Each structure stands twice: as C-alpha cells, then as structure tokens.
C-alpha positions as YAML, in Angstrom:
chain: A
units: angstrom
residues:
- id: 1
  name: MET
  ca: [0.00, 0.00, 0.00]
- id: 2
  name: LYS
  ca: [2.79, 2.41, 0.90]
- id: 3
  name: SER
  ca: [4.76, 1.57, -2.27]
- id: 4
  name: LYS
  ca: [1.65, 2.25, -4.37]
- id: 5
  name: LYS
  ca: [1.22, 5.67, -2.77]
- id: 6
  name: THR
  ca: [4.91, 6.41, -3.36]
- id: 7
  name: LEU
  ca: [4.58, 5.56, -7.06]
- id: 8
  name: VAL
  ca: [1.51, 7.79, -7.35]
- id: 9
  name: ASP
  ca: [3.40, 10.69, -5.72]
- id: 10
  name: LEU
  ca: [6.38, 10.20, -8.05]
- id: 11
  name: LEU
  ca: [4.03, 10.10, -11.03]
- id: 12
  name: LEU
  ca: [2.44, 13.39, -9.95]
- id: 13
  name: VAL
  ca: [5.87, 15.00, -9.56]
- id: 14
  name: GLY
  ca: [6.90, 13.76, -13.01]
- id: 15
  name: LEU
  ca: [3.70, 15.04, -14.63]
- id: 16
  name: THR
  ca: [4.12, 18.39, -12.90]
- id: 17
  name: VAL
  ca: [7.70, 18.70, -14.21]
- id: 18
  name: LEU
  ca: [6.62, 17.75, -17.74]
- id: 19
  name: ALA
  ca: [3.74, 20.23, -17.64]
- id: 20
  name: PHE
  ca: [6.07, 22.99, -16.46]
- id: 21
  name: TRP
  ca: [8.59, 22.11, -19.19]
- id: 22
  name: GLY
  ca: [5.84, 22.26, -21.80]
- id: 23
  name: VAL
  ca: [4.59, 25.63, -20.61]
- id: 24
  name: ALA
  ca: [8.15, 27.01, -20.34]
- id: 25
  name: THR
  ca: [8.92, 25.81, -23.89]
- id: 26
  name: PHE
  ca: [5.74, 27.32, -25.25]
- id: 27
  name: ILE
  ca: [6.31, 30.77, -23.76]
- id: 28
  name: GLU
  ca: [10.15, 30.59, -24.02]
- id: 29
  name: LEU
  ca: [10.48, 31.22, -20.31]
- id: 30
  name: SER
  ca: [14.30, 31.21, -20.19]
- id: 31
  name: GLU
  ca: [14.53, 33.90, -22.88]
- id: 32
  name: ARG
  ca: [11.99, 36.02, -21.04]
- id: 33
  name: VAL
  ca: [13.90, 35.63, -17.75]
- id: 34
  name: ALA
  ca: [17.21, 36.48, -19.45]
- id: 35
  name: LYS
  ca: [15.75, 39.57, -21.06]
- id: 36
  name: PHE
  ca: [14.19, 40.64, -17.75]
- id: 37
  name: SER
  ca: [17.45, 40.12, -15.84]
- id: 38
  name: GLN
  ca: [19.42, 42.19, -18.35]
- id: 39
  name: THR
  ca: [17.01, 45.04, -17.79]
- id: 40
  name: TYR
  ca: [17.82, 45.04, -14.08]
- id: 41
  name: GLU
  ca: [21.53, 44.17, -14.34]
- id: 42
  name: ALA
  ca: [22.32, 46.88, -11.80]
- id: 43
  name: PHE
  ca: [20.46, 44.89, -9.15]
- id: 44
  name: GLN
  ca: [22.19, 41.58, -10.10]
- id: 45
  name: VAL
  ca: [18.84, 39.96, -10.82]
- id: 46
  name: ASP
  ca: [20.58, 37.52, -13.18]
- id: 47
  name: GLU
  ca: [22.21, 35.88, -10.15]
- id: 48
  name: LEU
  ca: [18.86, 35.18, -8.59]
- id: 49
  name: PRO
  ca: [18.10, 31.79, -10.33]
- id: 50
  name: LEU
  ca: [21.29, 30.14, -9.09]
- id: 51
  name: THR
  ca: [20.73, 31.65, -5.66]
- id: 52
  name: LEU
  ca: [17.23, 30.20, -5.58]
- id: 53
  name: LEU
  ca: [18.65, 26.85, -6.71]
- id: 54
  name: VAL
  ca: [21.10, 26.87, -3.80]
- id: 55
  name: LEU
  ca: [18.21, 27.80, -1.49]
- id: 56
  name: CYS
  ca: [16.19, 24.84, -2.77]
- id: 57
  name: VAL
  ca: [19.14, 22.50, -2.21]
- id: 58
  name: GLY
  ca: [19.56, 23.90, 1.29]
- id: 59
  name: LEU
  ca: [15.86, 23.41, 2.07]
- id: 60
  name: LEU
  ca: [16.04, 19.85, 0.75]
- id: 61
  name: TRP
  ca: [19.01, 19.17, 3.03]
- id: 62
  name: PHE
  ca: [17.14, 20.76, 5.96]
- id: 63
  name: ALA
  ca: [14.04, 18.63, 5.26]
- id: 64
  name: TRP
  ca: [16.19, 15.50, 5.04]
- id: 65
  name: ARG
  ca: [17.80, 16.30, 8.42]
- id: 66
  name: ARG
  ca: [14.42, 16.98, 10.02]
- id: 67
  name: THR
  ca: [13.13, 13.70, 8.59]
- id: 68
  name: LEU
  ca: [16.01, 11.83, 10.22]
- id: 69
  name: VAL
  ca: [15.35, 13.55, 13.55]
- id: 70
  name: VAL
  ca: [11.61, 12.83, 13.42]
- id: 71
  name: ARG
  ca: [12.26, 9.21, 12.45]
- id: 72
  name: SER
  ca: [14.66, 8.87, 15.37]
- id: 73
  name: GLU
  ca: [12.09, 10.39, 17.77]
- id: 74
  name: VAL
  ca: [9.37, 8.08, 16.46]
- id: 75
  name: ASN
  ca: [11.61, 5.03, 16.89]
- id: 76
  name: GLU
  ca: [12.51, 6.16, 20.40]
- id: 77
  name: ARG
  ca: [8.84, 6.62, 21.25]
- id: 78
  name: ILE
  ca: [8.04, 3.16, 19.90]
- id: 79
  name: ARG
  ca: [10.85, 1.67, 22.01]
- id: 80
  name: SER
  ca: [9.53, 3.53, 25.06]
- id: 81
  name: GLU
  ca: [5.99, 2.32, 24.47]
- id: 82
  name: ASN
  ca: [7.23, -1.25, 24.05]
- id: 83
  name: LYS
  ca: [9.17, -0.89, 27.30]
- id: 84
  name: VAL
  ca: [6.08, 0.41, 29.07]
- id: 85
  name: GLN
  ca: [4.05, -2.52, 27.75]
- id: 86
  name: GLU
  ca: [6.72, -4.93, 28.98]
- id: 87
  name: LEU
  ca: [6.71, -3.28, 32.41]
- id: 88
  name: LEU
  ca: [2.91, -3.41, 32.57]
- id: 89
  name: LYS
  ca: [2.96, -7.09, 31.62]
- id: 90
  name: HIS
  ca: [5.66, -7.74, 34.21]
- id: 91
  name: ASN
  ca: [3.65, -5.84, 36.82]
- id: 92
  name: SER
  ca: [0.55, -7.85, 35.93]
- id: 93
  name: ASP
  ca: [2.51, -11.09, 36.32]
- id: 94
  name: LEU
  ca: [3.83, -9.96, 39.70]
- id: 95
  name: LEU
  ca: [0.33, -9.07, 40.89]
- id: 96
  name: GLN
  ca: [-0.96, -12.46, 39.80]
- id: 97
  name: ARG
  ca: [1.83, -14.23, 41.66]
- id: 98
  name: LEU
  ca: [1.24, -12.07, 44.73]
- id: 99
  name: PHE
  ca: [-2.49, -12.76, 44.84]
- id: 100
  name: THR
  ca: [-1.91, -16.45, 44.06]
- id: 101
  name: ALA
  ca: [0.49, -16.67, 47.00]
- id: 102
  name: GLU
  ca: [-2.12, -14.92, 49.14]
- id: 103
  name: GLU
  ca: [-4.80, -17.42, 48.11]
- id: 104
  name: ASP
  ca: [-2.43, -20.33, 48.80]
- id: 105
  name: GLU
  ca: [-1.84, -18.93, 52.28]
- id: 106
  name: ARG
  ca: [-5.57, -18.52, 52.80]
- id: 107
  name: ARG
  ca: [-6.12, -22.12, 51.68]
- id: 108
  name: ALA
  ca: [-3.45, -23.42, 54.08]
- id: 109
  name: LEU
  ca: [-4.84, -21.35, 56.96]
- id: 110
  name: ALA
  ca: [-8.37, -22.56, 56.22]
- id: 111
  name: ARG
  ca: [-7.17, -26.15, 56.25]
- id: 112
  name: GLU
  ca: [-5.48, -25.68, 59.63]
- id: 113
  name: LEU
  ca: [-8.54, -23.97, 61.09]
- id: 114
  name: HIS
  ca: [-10.76, -26.75, 59.83]
- id: 115
  name: ASP
  ca: [-8.51, -29.47, 61.22]
- id: 116
  name: ASP
  ca: [-7.71, -27.85, 64.58]
- id: 117
  name: MET
  ca: [-10.56, -25.55, 65.57]
- id: 118
  name: GLY
  ca: [-13.25, -27.68, 63.98]
- id: 119
  name: GLN
  ca: [-12.11, -30.90, 65.61]
- id: 120
  name: THR
  ca: [-11.53, -29.18, 68.95]
- id: 121
  name: SER
  ca: [-15.04, -27.65, 68.95]
- id: 122
  name: THR
  ca: [-16.53, -31.02, 68.07]
- id: 123
  name: ALA
  ca: [-14.55, -32.71, 70.85]
- id: 124
  name: ILE
  ca: [-15.73, -30.15, 73.42]
- id: 125
  name: ARG
  ca: [-19.38, -30.59, 72.43]
- id: 126
  name: THR
  ca: [-18.98, -34.36, 72.61]
- id: 127
  name: GLU
  ca: [-17.51, -34.20, 76.10]
- id: 128
  name: VAL
  ca: [-20.28, -31.84, 77.22]
- id: 129
  name: ALA
  ca: [-22.89, -34.26, 75.86]
- id: 130
  name: VAL
  ca: [-21.27, -37.12, 77.76]
- id: 131
  name: LEU
  ca: [-21.28, -35.11, 80.99]
- id: 132
  name: GLN
  ca: [-24.91, -34.12, 80.54]
- id: 133
  name: ARG
  ca: [-25.96, -37.73, 79.93]
- id: 134
  name: SER
  ca: [-24.04, -39.06, 82.93]
- id: 135
  name: GLY
  ca: [-26.58, -37.62, 85.39]
- id: 136
  name: GLY
  ca: [-23.95, -37.18, 88.11]
- id: 137
  name: LEU
  ca: [-23.86, -33.39, 87.88]
- id: 138
  name: ASN
  ca: [-25.74, -31.03, 90.12]
- id: 139
  name: GLU
  ca: [-27.88, -28.26, 88.71]
- id: 140
  name: GLU
  ca: [-25.07, -25.68, 88.72]
- id: 141
  name: ALA
  ca: [-22.69, -28.05, 86.93]
- id: 142
  name: GLN
  ca: [-25.38, -28.90, 84.39]
- id: 143
  name: ALA
  ca: [-25.86, -25.17, 83.64]
- id: 144
  name: SER
  ca: [-22.09, -24.72, 83.32]
- id: 145
  name: ALA
  ca: [-21.86, -27.68, 80.92]
- id: 146
  name: LYS
  ca: [-24.67, -26.21, 78.85]
- id: 147
  name: ARG
  ca: [-22.87, -22.87, 78.61]
- id: 148
  name: ILE
  ca: [-19.68, -24.67, 77.59]
- id: 149
  name: GLY
  ca: [-21.59, -26.48, 74.84]
- id: 150
  name: GLU
  ca: [-23.15, -23.23, 73.62]
- id: 151
  name: SER
  ca: [-19.73, -21.55, 73.56]
- id: 152
  name: ALA
  ca: [-18.27, -24.46, 71.63]
- id: 153
  name: GLN
  ca: [-21.15, -24.23, 69.15]
- id: 154
  name: HIS
  ca: [-20.59, -20.47, 68.80]
- id: 155
  name: LEU
  ca: [-16.88, -21.11, 68.24]
- id: 156
  name: SER
  ca: [-17.74, -23.70, 65.59]
- id: 157
  name: ASN
  ca: [-20.05, -21.24, 63.80]
- id: 158
  name: MET
  ca: [-17.39, -18.52, 63.86]
- id: 159
  name: THR
  ca: [-14.83, -20.97, 62.49]
- id: 160
  name: ARG
  ca: [-17.22, -21.93, 59.69]
- id: 161
  name: GLN
  ca: [-17.69, -18.26, 58.78]
- id: 162
  name: MET
  ca: [-13.95, -17.64, 58.83]
- id: 163
  name: LEU
  ca: [-13.40, -20.66, 56.61]
- id: 164
  name: GLN
  ca: [-15.98, -19.30, 54.18]
- id: 165
  name: ARG
  ca: [-14.15, -15.96, 53.96]
- id: 166
  name: LEU
  ca: [-10.70, -17.51, 53.77]
- id: 167
  name: ARG
  ca: [-11.35, -20.12, 51.10]
- id: 168
  name: PRO
  ca: [-14.90, -21.27, 50.34]
- id: 169
  name: ALA
  ca: [-14.88, -25.02, 49.76]
- id: 170
  name: VAL
  ca: [-17.79, -24.72, 47.32]
- id: 171
  name: LEU
  ca: [-15.58, -22.67, 44.97]
- id: 172
  name: ASP
  ca: [-13.24, -25.66, 44.56]
- id: 173
  name: SER
  ca: [-15.91, -28.34, 44.56]
- id: 174
  name: MET
  ca: [-18.85, -26.83, 42.65]
- id: 175
  name: GLY
  ca: [-17.51, -23.83, 40.73]
- id: 176
  name: LEU
  ca: [-17.90, -20.06, 40.64]
- id: 177
  name: ARG
  ca: [-21.65, -19.94, 39.97]
- id: 178
  name: GLN
  ca: [-22.58, -21.99, 43.03]
- id: 179
  name: ALA
  ca: [-19.96, -20.22, 45.20]
- id: 180
  name: LEU
  ca: [-21.39, -16.80, 44.35]
- id: 181
  name: THR
  ca: [-24.93, -18.06, 44.89]
- id: 182
  name: SER
  ca: [-24.03, -19.42, 48.32]
- id: 183
  name: MET
  ca: [-22.21, -16.22, 49.30]
- id: 184
  name: CYS
  ca: [-25.10, -14.05, 48.16]
- id: 185
  name: GLU
  ca: [-27.62, -16.12, 50.11]
- id: 186
  name: GLN
  ca: [-25.53, -15.98, 53.29]
- id: 187
  name: TRP
  ca: [-24.91, -12.24, 52.89]
- id: 188
  name: GLN
  ca: [-28.62, -11.62, 52.34]
- id: 189
  name: SER
  ca: [-29.49, -13.63, 55.44]
- id: 190
  name: SER
  ca: [-26.90, -11.83, 57.60]
- id: 191
  name: ASN
  ca: [-27.66, -8.28, 56.43]
- id: 192
  name: LEU
  ca: [-31.41, -8.58, 55.72]
- id: 193
  name: THR
  ca: [-30.74, -6.92, 52.34]
- id: 194
  name: LEU
  ca: [-31.99, -8.36, 49.05]
- id: 195
  name: CYS
  ca: [-29.21, -9.75, 46.85]
- id: 196
  name: THR
  ca: [-30.08, -10.90, 43.33]
- id: 197
  name: LEU
  ca: [-27.77, -12.83, 41.01]
- id: 198
  name: SER
  ca: [-27.88, -13.38, 37.26]
- id: 199
  name: PHE
  ca: [-25.50, -15.34, 35.02]
- id: 200
  name: ALA
  ca: [-24.91, -15.52, 31.28]
- id: 201
  name: GLY
  ca: [-22.44, -17.87, 29.63]
- id: 202
  name: GLU
  ca: [-20.30, -20.69, 31.03]
- id: 203
  name: VAL
  ca: [-18.79, -18.76, 33.95]
- id: 204
  name: ASP
  ca: [-17.66, -22.01, 35.60]
- id: 205
  name: HIS
  ca: [-15.09, -22.57, 32.83]
- id: 206
  name: LEU
  ca: [-12.72, -19.82, 34.02]
- id: 207
  name: ASN
  ca: [-9.25, -20.64, 35.27]
- id: 208
  name: ASP
  ca: [-8.76, -20.83, 39.03]
- id: 209
  name: TYR
  ca: [-7.12, -17.42, 39.37]
- id: 210
  name: ALA
  ca: [-9.86, -15.62, 37.41]
- id: 211
  name: SER
  ca: [-12.57, -17.43, 39.42]
- id: 212
  name: VAL
  ca: [-10.99, -16.45, 42.73]
- id: 213
  name: THR
  ca: [-10.54, -12.87, 41.51]
- id: 214
  name: VAL
  ca: [-14.22, -12.54, 40.58]
- id: 215
  name: TYR
  ca: [-15.25, -14.15, 43.86]
- id: 216
  name: ARG
  ca: [-13.08, -11.75, 45.91]
- id: 217
  name: ILE
  ca: [-14.36, -8.70, 44.02]
- id: 218
  name: VAL
  ca: [-17.99, -9.65, 44.65]
- id: 219
  name: GLN
  ca: [-17.16, -10.46, 48.26]
- id: 220
  name: GLU
  ca: [-15.54, -7.05, 48.80]
- id: 221
  name: ALA
  ca: [-18.36, -5.23, 46.99]
- id: 222
  name: LEU
  ca: [-20.99, -6.90, 49.20]
- id: 223
  name: THR
  ca: [-18.93, -6.08, 52.30]
- id: 224
  name: ASN
  ca: [-18.76, -2.42, 51.25]
- id: 225
  name: ALA
  ca: [-22.48, -2.38, 50.54]
- id: 226
  name: ALA
  ca: [-23.21, -3.73, 54.02]
- id: 227
  name: ARG
  ca: [-20.82, -1.35, 55.80]
- id: 228
  name: HIS
  ca: [-21.24, 1.91, 53.91]
- id: 229
  name: ALA
  ca: [-24.01, 1.90, 51.32]
- id: 230
  name: LYS
  ca: [-27.08, 1.40, 53.55]
- id: 231
  name: ALA
  ca: [-28.67, -0.26, 50.52]
- id: 232
  name: HIS
  ca: [-31.96, -2.11, 50.33]
- id: 233
  name: GLN
  ca: [-31.02, -4.17, 47.29]
- id: 234
  name: VAL
  ca: [-27.83, -5.31, 45.54]
- id: 235
  name: LYS
  ca: [-27.79, -6.74, 42.01]
- id: 236
  name: VAL
  ca: [-24.88, -8.87, 40.76]
- id: 237
  name: GLN
  ca: [-24.66, -9.69, 37.05]
- id: 238
  name: LEU
  ca: [-21.95, -11.93, 35.61]
- id: 239
  name: ALA
  ca: [-21.63, -12.66, 31.91]
- id: 240
  name: LEU
  ca: [-19.07, -14.41, 29.70]
- id: 241
  name: ASP
  ca: [-18.97, -13.85, 25.95]
- id: 242
  name: ALA
  ca: [-16.46, -13.79, 23.09]
- id: 243
  name: LYS
  ca: [-15.02, -10.46, 24.28]
- id: 244
  name: GLY
  ca: [-14.37, -11.61, 27.84]
- id: 245
  name: LEU
  ca: [-15.92, -11.51, 31.29]
- id: 246
  name: HIS
  ca: [-18.32, -8.75, 32.34]
- id: 247
  name: LEU
  ca: [-19.22, -8.22, 35.99]
- id: 248
  name: LYS
  ca: [-21.70, -5.60, 37.18]
- id: 249
  name: ILE
  ca: [-22.53, -4.96, 40.84]
- id: 250
  name: GLU
  ca: [-25.18, -2.34, 41.53]
- id: 251
  name: ASP
  ca: [-26.81, -1.15, 44.77]
- id: 252
  name: ASP
  ca: [-29.46, 1.45, 45.64]
- id: 253
  name: GLY
  ca: [-27.58, 2.89, 48.61]
- id: 254
  name: GLN
  ca: [-26.40, 6.38, 49.49]
- id: 255
  name: GLY
  ca: [-23.67, 6.47, 46.82]
- id: 256
  name: MET
  ca: [-20.36, 8.33, 46.76]
- id: 257
  name: ALA
  ca: [-19.56, 11.99, 46.19]
- id: 258
  name: ASP
  ca: [-16.68, 11.45, 43.75]
- id: 259
  name: ALA
  ca: [-16.62, 8.00, 42.19]
- id: 260
  name: GLN
  ca: [-13.98, 9.05, 39.64]
- id: 261
  name: ALA
  ca: [-11.40, 9.91, 42.31]
- id: 262
  name: VAL
  ca: [-8.45, 7.59, 42.88]
- id: 263
  name: PRO
  ca: [-9.58, 4.87, 45.32]
- id: 264
  name: THR
  ca: [-8.15, 5.38, 48.79]
- id: 265
  name: GLY
  ca: [-9.77, 2.55, 50.72]
- id: 266
  name: PHE
  ca: [-8.02, -0.79, 50.90]
- id: 267
  name: GLY
  ca: [-11.13, -2.54, 49.56]
- id: 268
  name: LEU
  ca: [-11.38, -0.53, 46.33]
- id: 269
  name: LEU
  ca: [-7.61, -0.54, 45.89]
- id: 270
  name: GLY
  ca: [-7.61, -4.31, 46.28]
- id: 271
  name: MET
  ca: [-10.33, -4.61, 43.62]
- id: 272
  name: GLN
  ca: [-8.39, -2.34, 41.28]
- id: 273
  name: GLU
  ca: [-5.17, -4.31, 41.73]
- id: 274
  name: ARG
  ca: [-6.91, -7.65, 41.20]
- id: 275
  name: VAL
  ca: [-8.54, -6.41, 38.00]
- id: 276
  name: ALA
  ca: [-5.24, -4.93, 36.80]
- id: 277
  name: SER
  ca: [-3.49, -8.25, 37.37]
- id: 278
  name: LEU
  ca: [-5.79, -9.70, 34.69]
- id: 279
  name: ALA
  ca: [-5.29, -6.74, 32.32]
- id: 280
  name: GLY
  ca: [-8.91, -5.78, 32.97]
- id: 281
  name: GLN
  ca: [-10.76, -2.54, 33.55]
- id: 282
  name: LEU
  ca: [-12.65, -1.37, 36.64]
- id: 283
  name: ASP
  ca: [-15.27, 1.40, 36.35]
- id: 284
  name: ILE
  ca: [-17.17, 2.97, 39.25]
- id: 285
  name: ILE
  ca: [-20.24, 5.11, 38.60]
- id: 286
  name: SER
  ca: [-21.95, 6.80, 41.53]
- id: 287
  name: ASN
  ca: [-23.61, 9.97, 42.77]
- id: 288
  name: LEU
  ca: [-24.80, 10.89, 46.24]
- id: 289
  name: GLY
  ca: [-28.16, 9.29, 46.92]
- id: 290
  name: GLN
  ca: [-28.10, 7.26, 43.70]
- id: 291
  name: GLY
  ca: [-26.19, 4.15, 44.74]
- id: 292
  name: VAL
  ca: [-23.01, 2.68, 43.29]
- id: 293
  name: CYS
  ca: [-22.54, 0.78, 40.03]
- id: 294
  name: LEU
  ca: [-19.31, -1.16, 39.78]
- id: 295
  name: GLY
  ca: [-18.34, -2.57, 36.39]
- id: 296
  name: VAL
  ca: [-15.49, -4.96, 35.63]
- id: 297
  name: HIS
  ca: [-14.32, -6.16, 32.22]
- id: 298
  name: ILE
  ca: [-11.64, -8.85, 31.88]
- id: 299
  name: PRO
  ca: [-10.41, -9.75, 28.37]
- id: 300
  name: MET
  ca: [-10.78, -13.29, 27.11]
- id: 301
  name: GLU
  ca: [-7.00, -13.90, 26.86]
- id: 302
  name: SER
  ca: [-6.71, -13.44, 30.64]
- id: 303
  name: LEU
  ca: [-9.29, -16.15, 31.35]
- id: 304
  name: SER
  ca: [-7.54, -19.14, 29.77]
- id: 305
  name: ASP
  ca: [-5.69, -21.76, 31.77]
- id: 306
  name: SER
  ca: [-2.32, -20.63, 30.34]
- id: 307
  name: SER
  ca: [-2.67, -17.26, 32.08]
- id: 308
  name: SER
  ca: [-3.11, -18.78, 35.54]
- id: 309
  name: PHE
  ca: [-0.35, -19.17, 38.07]
- id: 310
  name: GLY
  ca: [-2.40, -21.28, 40.44]
...
C-alpha cells in the first residue's frame, strides 16, 4: 500500500515537471527571464536563479535532516511504548503471583482452622454431651456444661464463617456460579438486604485465578455495601462472551460523592489491583443518593488456563 502511494506521488511529480517544461517551452520562459534580468543588471537579478537553486538545495538538506530527527524520535517513542508494555505485563505477572500466594496462604490457613478448631469444637461438644448424659452433675454443673456447649457451638459457627471468607470449599468443589450463589444467600441472610444474582455464559469454565478474583471482588463489593451503602437491594450480574468476562454490581444505597477519584480505601484498591493483574478494567459510577454501580471487564485472553499461576 505504501509503495503504491509512493509511485503515485512520483508520477504526480513527473507530470508536474513535464507540464512545467511544456509551458516554459511554449512561452520561451528562459529567454523572457534572461531579457528581464538584463534590464535590471544593476540589481544583479541575473544571479537570482542560481541563488534560488542553492536555497532549494539547502531546504532539501534541511528537510532531510528533520526527517532523520523525526524518524529517530518516532523510533525512540516506539521503544519507550514497548518498554512500558513490557513493564505493565511484568507488573501484571507480579500481581498475579502475589495474589496467588495470598490465596495459597488462605487455603493453608483454612485447612489448619478446619482441622484444629473444627475438631476441637466437636470434641468439646462431645464431652459436654457425655457429661450431661451421665446424670452425676448437680444443677449448677449442668448449667455450666450447657454454657460450655453453647460456647463451643458459637466457636464452631465462627470458624465456619472464617473458613468461608478464607477459602470457600464450594468454589473448589462446585464452581464459581454456586460459590457466588451461596455467598449471596448468606450475605442476604446476615444483612437482611436483598441480593439478586444473574449469570450468562459458562462462567464455571474460568481458570482458578480468574474465578478467585471474581469471587473476591464480589465479596468485597458486598462487604462495602453492608458497611457503607445502607442499601436495600444489591444486584450482581456476571456474563461471559467472546469479548471476555463482564461483571456488574449495583446497589441502591447512598452512593459516593466522587466515584472518579483515585480509590483510597483498601477494599477498592484491592479490587483495582486484582482487576489490573488480569489486564482488565474497573469502572465505578456513583452519585450521592443514587447508589453505586461497579463494572469490571476482563479480556478473554486473561481467562484461559495458560494465564493462571495457580
């Protein structure tokens, strides 16, 4: 395409030169210039053509030098942009490895809590049941055993909630759709706020890192809605198509004054970093009294198994 344009330009230049030569021949331009210059010999007008020729050569040299400088600047800018892209890719890789290490630590901690705290709580409740069935306790001891059993049950419930926040087992066993459904139901029950979910596409076919990222973003968004939004309803929409993954979380709460400002809270910063680690985009739309709409787009190339570090 470029060579074709170059040939067209050269053809135009050639035609222009031929047309000028034809006109100059027809009107005998050189003779007219010579006669005119002789008339003004005192002003050395006859030296003007060669002077103009030297000027043209000088301008051609100047244009050639400027072309070299511009080409050098363009190449330098291209190298800089490539370097920036490499740094962004490297930063994305580092963020993925960081969050993957964090999830591995969460998984290990959840396993230890399940093995230690869960078994200990169960053992305490078992011992309390044995004591209560023995019948050898007075009324005060029976009341104390009951309180111990209730405390053990409370400890077991707290451990179960902590396990759910650290690493939900349903995410590994049943996939992202069921994990989000379970989380939404539990959040709705705890906060007495309506939470609706909708899915489009095979969202369970994401790699492990992308699934965990989406889960954590929804988890943080629901936590923020419960703590700050004072919302009556939260809508979560998750869709997967040929362009990538689209997540939309919308509430009808009190909103934010400046949604376009750089996030300062750890929750929003964490969301932004997680989305950036997948080369995605996070958009927040909000006005005071009009709720918050959080949109996330993750490109398809970041959702394949080859992009996961898990």
